C-alpha positions, 0 to 999 in steps of 0.5 A: 523519473526515478523511482521506489518499488516494494514488494511486501508480504502481508500479515493477517490478511486475504492478500498475500502481497502489496505491490506498490510504486512511488515517484522521487517525491513520494506520491503514488503511483501503483498498488497491486494486490494479491489475493482478498477480495478483488474490487474492493482492492482495485477501488483502494488502489485506485484511490490512493494512486497518485496521493502522497506516501504520508497522507493515505498512511493517515488515512487508514492507518490501523483499519481493523476487518471485521474482529482482526486485528489489521485488514488490506488497508493497514497492511498497505500503511505497512507497506507505505510505510518501507516504501519510504525508506526504500531507495530510489532506483533509476 
């Protein structure tokens, strides 16, 4: 099965990097966050696994953290947008 993969450097959040992989059908296979609220981000990672990229973006895009203009879920959407455009790897 071919996959695509990105490591996204976050902006404006406690997490620093989001590492995400999807299959050729844009179904998320795994997500890892570096930094941030470990328990919450592990939960988000488990919830989005097996979901289509577009469905996750629809649900999480625009989520804010306190007074910040973004959040880890919102930054995940930015990573997923990059992932959609990434080339497939054999």
